Short mmCIF file of the C-alpha atoms (twelve columns), coordinates in Angstrom:
data_MODEL
# 
_entry.id   MODEL 
# 
loop_
_atom_site.group_PDB 
_atom_site.id 
_atom_site.type_symbol 
_atom_site.label_atom_id 
_atom_site.label_alt_id 
_atom_site.label_comp_id 
_atom_site.label_asym_id 
_atom_site.label_seq_id 
_atom_site.Cartn_x 
_atom_site.Cartn_y 
_atom_site.Cartn_z 
_atom_site.pdbx_PDB_model_num 
ATOM 1  C CA . UNK A 1  -100.029 172.511 29.622 1 
ATOM 2  C CA . UNK A 2  -96.356  172.048 30.407 1 
ATOM 3  C CA . UNK A 3  -93.449  173.284 28.355 1 
ATOM 4  C CA . UNK A 4  -92.966  171.286 25.144 1 
ATOM 5  C CA . UNK A 5  -90.416  170.913 22.414 1 
ATOM 6  C CA . UNK A 6  -92.493  171.883 19.379 1 
ATOM 7  C CA . UNK A 7  -90.178  170.389 16.777 1 
ATOM 8  C CA . UNK A 8  -90.164  167.050 18.607 1 
ATOM 9  C CA . UNK A 9  -93.971  167.067 18.843 1 
ATOM 10 C CA . UNK A 10 -94.315  167.864 15.152 1 
ATOM 11 C CA . UNK A 11 -91.822  165.162 14.199 1 
ATOM 12 C CA . UNK A 12 -93.626  162.551 16.277 1 
ATOM 13 C CA . UNK A 13 -96.985  163.463 14.759 1 
ATOM 14 C CA . UNK A 14 -95.474  163.353 11.266 1 
ATOM 15 C CA . UNK A 15 -94.090  159.904 12.076 1 
ATOM 16 C CA . UNK A 16 -97.608  158.704 12.894 1 
ATOM 17 C CA . UNK A 17 -97.803  159.019 16.675 1 
ATOM 18 C CA . UNK A 18 -101.168 160.033 18.133 1 
ATOM 19 C CA . UNK A 19 -101.228 163.739 19.117 1 
ATOM 20 C CA . UNK A 20 -101.830 163.033 22.807 1 
ATOM 21 C CA . UNK A 21 -98.827  160.717 23.025 1 
ATOM 22 C CA . UNK A 22 -96.724  163.166 20.992 1 
ATOM 23 C CA . UNK A 23 -97.659  165.905 23.488 1 
ATOM 24 C CA . UNK A 24 -96.640  163.760 26.436 1 
ATOM 25 C CA . UNK A 25 -93.334  162.772 24.830 1 
ATOM 26 C CA . UNK A 26 -92.538  166.402 23.970 1 
ATOM 27 C CA . UNK A 27 -93.243  167.423 27.570 1 
ATOM 28 C CA . UNK A 28 -90.892  164.726 28.867 1 
ATOM 29 C CA . UNK A 29 -88.232  165.843 26.403 1 
ATOM 30 C CA . UNK A 30 -88.530  169.410 27.663 1 
ATOM 31 C CA . UNK A 31 -88.097  168.245 31.263 1 
ATOM 32 C CA . UNK A 32 -84.873  166.447 30.380 1 
ATOM 33 C CA . UNK A 33 -83.630  169.453 28.419 1 
ATOM 34 C CA . UNK A 34 -84.162  171.648 31.497 1 
ATOM 35 C CA . UNK A 35 -82.323  169.162 33.704 1 
ATOM 36 C CA . UNK A 36 -79.378  169.034 31.312 1 
ATOM 37 C CA . UNK A 37 -79.224  172.837 31.209 1 
ATOM 38 C CA . UNK A 38 -79.028  172.893 35.005 1 
ATOM 39 C CA . UNK A 39 -76.253  170.320 34.999 1 
ATOM 40 C CA . UNK A 40 -74.319  172.338 32.416 1 
ATOM 41 C CA . UNK A 41 -74.623  175.459 34.577 1 
ATOM 42 C CA . UNK A 42 -73.318  173.664 37.649 1 
ATOM 43 C CA . UNK A 43 -70.501  172.104 35.635 1 
ATOM 44 C CA . UNK A 44 -69.428  175.545 34.426 1 
ATOM 45 C CA . UNK A 45 -69.326  176.836 38.012 1 
ATOM 46 C CA . UNK A 46 -67.334  173.807 39.148 1 
ATOM 47 C CA . UNK A 47 -64.873  174.286 36.280 1 
ATOM 48 C CA . UNK A 48 -64.216  177.863 37.356 1 
ATOM 49 C CA . UNK A 49 -63.846  176.798 40.981 1 
ATOM 50 C CA . UNK A 50 -61.257  174.146 40.105 1 
ATOM 51 C CA . UNK A 51 -59.367  176.591 37.882 1 
ATOM 52 C CA . UNK A 52 -59.186  179.138 40.703 1 
ATOM 53 C CA . UNK A 53 -58.110  176.456 43.152 1 
ATOM 54 C CA . UNK A 54 -55.321  175.262 40.847 1 
ATOM 55 C CA . UNK A 55 -54.174  178.845 40.283 1 
ATOM 56 C CA . UNK A 56 -54.025  179.377 44.037 1 
ATOM 57 C CA . UNK A 57 -52.061  176.191 44.602 1 
ATOM 58 C CA . UNK A 58 -49.666  177.073 41.789 1 
ATOM 59 C CA . UNK A 59 -49.070  180.514 43.297 1 
ATOM 60 C CA . UNK A 60 -48.335  178.979 46.703 1 
ATOM 61 C CA . UNK A 61 -45.912  176.475 45.191 1 
ATOM 62 C CA . UNK A 62 -44.116  179.226 43.281 1 
ATOM 63 C CA . UNK A 63 -43.927  181.369 46.411 1 
ATOM 64 C CA . UNK A 64 -42.526  178.479 48.463 1 
ATOM 65 C CA . UNK A 65 -39.723  177.703 45.980 1 
ATOM 66 C CA . UNK A 66 -38.662  181.223 44.993 1 
# 
């Protein structure tokens, strides 16, 4: 069985969804949560890269005009 979001599964079952469909929906939700976590990680790395790039450019501009 794949990774599931237990709270989502429980909520779907409480709302009247059949357990097999609730399982499948919880698995799909977990897949999207993992994808979003990966995107957030890459976005954090890109943010740091841009910050370092801007700091480097700013230092070169300051060096050129002082």
